[in-house]
C-alpha positions, 0 to 999 in steps of 0.5 A, a space after each residue: 594831157 586832157 587835151 591830149 586825150 580829148 583830141 587824140 593827139 600824139 602830142 602837146 607842149 606847154 610854155 609859161 613865161 614871165 614877159 618882163 623878166 624872160 623867166 621860164 616859169 613852166 615848160 612841159 610835154 606830153 606823153 611825158 615819162 618816169 626819168 627814174 625808169 628811162 629804159 621803159 620810154 622812147 627817144 621820140 617821148 624823151 624829147 623836149 619838143 618845146 625847144 626841139 621841135 620846130 613847125 609851121 606857126 599858121 595864125 599864131 604867127 600872125 601877130 608879128 606881121 601885125 605887130 609890124 605894120 603897126 610899128 612902121 605906122 602903116 596902119 592904125 587899129 581903126 583902118 578898114 579893108 576888104 577881105 573879099 568875102 573869104 577869097 583871095 586871089 593871088 598873082 599866080 594863080 593861087 587862092 587864100 581863103 578865110 575860114 569865115 566869110 568877111 566883107 570890111 574889117 578894121 585892123 582890130 577885127 582882122 586880128 580878132 577874127 584871125 582873117 587871112 585875107 585881111 592880114 595880107 592886105 595890111 602886111 602887103 604894106 610892108 617891103 619884103 626886107 622890112 618884114 624879113 628884118 622884124 622877123 629877125 629881130 622878134 628873134 626867128 631863125 635864131 637859137 634863144 640860147 637858153 642852154 637846153 639840148 638841141 634847141 632848134 633854130 627853126 627855119 626863115 629863108 632869106 629875101 632872095 629866095 622868097 617865092 612870089 606868094 612868100 610875104 603873103 603866106 608868111 604872114 599867116 604863119 606858112 613858109 616859116 618854121 619856129 619853135 614853141 620857145 621862139 614863139 613864147 619869147 616873141 609874144 613876151 616882146 610884144 607884152 612887155 612893150 618891145 624888148 626881146 628877153 633872152 628865156 632863162 630856166 634858172 633864177 
């Protein structure tokens, strides 16, 4: 609620999960409403955004591509990459940019500094089909089955429908949509050593 007020955001959402069990310890949306006076609220406010709203995750999705190349043994954390001092020109003429300009970075530094260009160059080591498989294995484009109403499955197009730049843009969290719950579930799998736990709201 403080953040919504501080940055004048229309809404915010949050979730806390136990990565070892999938238990949802807390889930919240702002703005909220008084359930004893539902008539004074709107459907938009009553919506549980954590499970219902799908959005482009941006840099929070980079850990998925990073995990895939690490798991397949294509890189190690000390491998170096040149980040082009902030610009990467794609074959179709598009340009990917970093907020900050960087030259050579290690794989670990690419994640620490959230370099779009560095992450894309590492992600290009993955065949497209393999990257797609990893995204699905992390639970994206599937409902988690948490049992709350109107859960959104998000969006992940089949590989044959990707554009020339889809691998690059998906690696940095574009051209894919996820829910906060899906993203939390994926992070839990990373935190617990690789097991995708079904989220549960009742213990």
